[in-house]
C-alpha positions in Angstrom: 56.1 115.3 86.4 59.2 116.0 84.3 61.2 117.6 87.2 60.3 114.5 89.3 61.4 112.2 86.5 64.6 114.0 86.3 65.1 113.9 90.2 64.4 110.2 90.1 66.9 109.6 87.3 69.5 111.8 89.2 69.2 110.0 92.4 69.3 106.7 90.5 72.6 107.6 88.8 73.9 108.5 92.2 73.0 105.4 93.8 74.6 103.3 91.0 78.0 105.3 91.2 77.9 104.8 95.0 77.2 101.1 94.7 79.7 100.6 91.9 82.2 102.2 94.1 81.2 100.1 97.2 81.4 96.8 95.0 85.2 97.8 94.0 86.0 98.6 97.7 84.7 95.3 98.6 86.3 93.2 95.9 89.8 95.0 96.5 89.8 94.3 100.3 93.0 92.3 101.2 92.4 88.5 101.1 95.6 87.7 103.0 98.3 89.0 105.2 101.2 90.8 103.3 104.3 88.6 103.5 107.8 90.3 103.8 111.2 88.5 104.0 112.2 90.5 107.1 110.4 90.8 110.4 108.7 94.2 111.5 110.2 96.1 114.5 106.7 96.1 116.0 103.2 94.8 115.9 100.1 96.9 116.4 96.5 95.9 116.7 93.2 97.7 116.7 91.0 96.6 119.4 87.3 95.5 118.2 87.5 91.7 118.3 89.3 89.1 120.3 90.4 87.5 116.9 92.6 90.4 116.1 94.2 90.3 119.6 94.5 86.6 119.5 96.4 86.8 116.0 98.6 89.7 117.2 99.8 87.7 120.0 100.4 84.8 117.9 102.6 86.9 115.5 104.4 88.3 118.7 105.3 84.7 119.9 106.4 83.8 116.6 109.1 86.5 116.4 107.2 88.8 114.0 108.0 91.8 116.1 109.9 93.1 119.1 106.9 94.5 120.9 103.0 94.6 120.4 100.8 97.5 121.1 97.2 96.9 121.7 95.7 100.3 120.9 92.1 101.5 121.7 91.9 99.6 124.9 89.0 100.6 127.2 90.2 102.1 130.5 88.9 99.1 132.8 90.7 96.4 130.6 93.9 94.8 132.1 96.5 92.7 130.2 95.3 89.5 132.1 91.8 89.9 130.8 93.0 89.9 127.0 95.3 87.0 127.6 92.3 84.9 129.2 90.4 85.5 125.8 93.2 83.6 123.9 92.0 80.3 122.2 93.8 77.2 123.3 96.0 77.0 120.0 97.2 80.4 120.8 97.8 80.1 124.5 101.2 78.6 124.2 104.2 78.9 126.6 105.7 81.2 123.9 102.6 83.1 124.0 102.7 83.4 127.7 106.3 84.8 127.8 105.5 87.2 125.0 102.7 88.5 127.1 104.8 89.0 130.3 107.6 91.0 128.7 106.4 92.6 125.3 102.8 93.9 125.1 101.8 97.7 125.7 98.1 98.5 126.2 97.2 102.1 124.8 94.2 103.8 126.5 94.2 107.0 124.7 92.6 106.2 121.4 88.6 106.0 121.0 88.7 106.0 117.1 90.9 105.0 114.2 92.6 108.3 113.8 93.3 108.2 117.6 94.7 104.8 117.0 97.0 106.2 114.5 98.0 109.0 116.6 98.7 106.6 119.8 100.7 104.3 117.7 103.0 107.1 116.2 103.8 108.3 119.7 104.6 104.7 120.7 106.8 104.1 117.6 108.9 107.1 118.4 109.3 106.3 122.0 110.6 102.9 120.9 112.7 104.2 118.0 110.8 101.7 115.7 110.7 102.0 111.9 108.4 99.4 110.9 105.2 97.8 112.1 102.7 95.0 111.1 99.2 96.2 111.3 96.6 93.8 112.5 92.8 94.6 112.2 89.8 93.3 110.2 90.0 93.1 106.5 87.2 95.7 106.0 88.7 98.2 108.3 92.3 97.8 106.7 91.9 100.2 103.9 91.0 103.3 106.2 93.4 102.3 109.0 96.4 102.2 106.4 95.5 105.5 105.1 95.5 106.9 108.5 98.5 105.2 109.7 100.6 106.2 106.9 99.3 110.0 107.2 100.5 109.7 111.0 103.8 107.8 110.2 104.9 108.6 106.6 108.5 107.2 107.2 107.4 104.0 108.8 107.1 100.8 106.6 103.5 99.4 107.5 102.8 95.9 106.7 99.1 94.9 106.3 97.9 91.8 108.4 94.1 91.6 107.9 92.1 89.1 110.0 88.8 87.7 108.7 86.1 87.6 111.7 83.7 84.6 111.4 80.9 87.2 110.9 83.1 89.4 108.5 81.6 92.2 106.9 84.3 91.8 104.3 83.6 88.2 103.3 80.0 87.9 104.0 78.7 91.4 103.5 75.9 90.5 101.1 74.5 87.7 103.7 72.5 89.7 105.8 71.4 93.3 106.8 73.9 93.6 109.7 76.9 92.6 107.8 76.1 94.7 104.8 75.3 97.7 107.1 78.8 97.3 108.6 80.6 97.2 105.3 78.7 100.0 103.8 79.3 102.1 106.9 82.9 101.3 106.6 82.9 102.4 102.8 81.2 105.6 103.8 83.8 106.2 106.6 86.7 105.3 104.2 85.8 107.9 101.5 84.8 110.7 104.0 88.5 110.2 105.6 90.2 110.3 102.0 88.3 113.5 101.2 89.2 115.1 104.7 92.8 113.8 104.2 95.5 113.5 106.8 94.1 116.6 108.4 91.7 114.5 110.1 94.5 113.5 112.4 94.1 117.0 113.7 97.8 117.6 113.6 
């Protein structure tokens, strides 16, 4: 019985440590995009929701970057399909012009590490030295870590978006959002423990 009691106490302590770290992770998520006085050379958006792409195109149309990379695009998706998803307030003439001239689709990445590798190659091809990174708030910490591993000399500005069913803001509301948030927390610390070697370079 004592061994069982000690095991239960040990498991309880592990859970409390994990949950305490999880709460700290959630509390420290970015709650607004970083503001810089100068525009970035480029904008990069990680696929995973139409709101991310719409916000990235809005930034491009507003002159916040010279070009936009949409990384992690499915092989069957084309630019016209992404443009068709834009809400009415984003689908302006400026956005249409930006879509026609200045958006690249990246088909090579199938995870966040792949996004970082694909973006690093794209940045080198265009001689860009700074970028504004667009992804969901709960995904931003792991994305920033991997992107900085892949591009240590590039200035990266965090630009989180907040999906309506966001795990970042409503993680405690139901099991689905809690599962997304908890999963991302585990992925974040797994990535940190593995370090930049997770990029396979």
